Structures are given as C-alpha cells and as structure tokens.
C-alpha angles and dihedrals in degrees: 000000000000128000111238119200119193130194105230129201115205126206115197112200126214122284093232112027141041137277110233131202092259089055090054094045092051093047091047091050091051092048091052091047090053090049098247121155101221145004122231110193116196120185142132096244139022126194119244096256093055094063092078095047109095104144142024114194107310095341116096115208118218116195121207121185117213117218117248088231089081086075089065100057097112090048092052092047096049092046096043094108092048094053097058 
C-alpha cells in the first residue's frame, strides 16, 4: 500500500449566503492553475445547480456542508453553565 499525499485547495463559503456553480468552477480552475490535486468546498449552503458539479478537468471537487449550529458557538459558550 502506498501513501498518497495530495495538495488540497480549500474554498470557504460565505457565512450568510450560498456558493453557486460559477463559484465552484472558478475555484476549481484556480486550483488547477496553481497545480493543486483537489478542491474541498466548505460552506453552509450551495445552490441547486452546484449539486451536480463534482469535477472540473482533472480536479475533483468535494463539497462539505457546514452545520448551522456553528453560528451558535457564542450562545452555547455563554449558556454552558446553565445547560448542566
């Protein structure tokens, strides 16, 4: 078994908004130009057309959806003593 190392490019989406297919295409193109091996897109929401986009040329695109609970970190911290 060989150890494979990949150069990954990461796209962080907006906190309030969506990542559209043109955003993914642009990021994948830029990742390919910079000689990365893959693109990982992390965001709260994607538009409907981006769901079918998973590869641009040789660059695979992995989409990770962040949970909306991440918006509540400060509330959870401030109420931590009250919850237990």
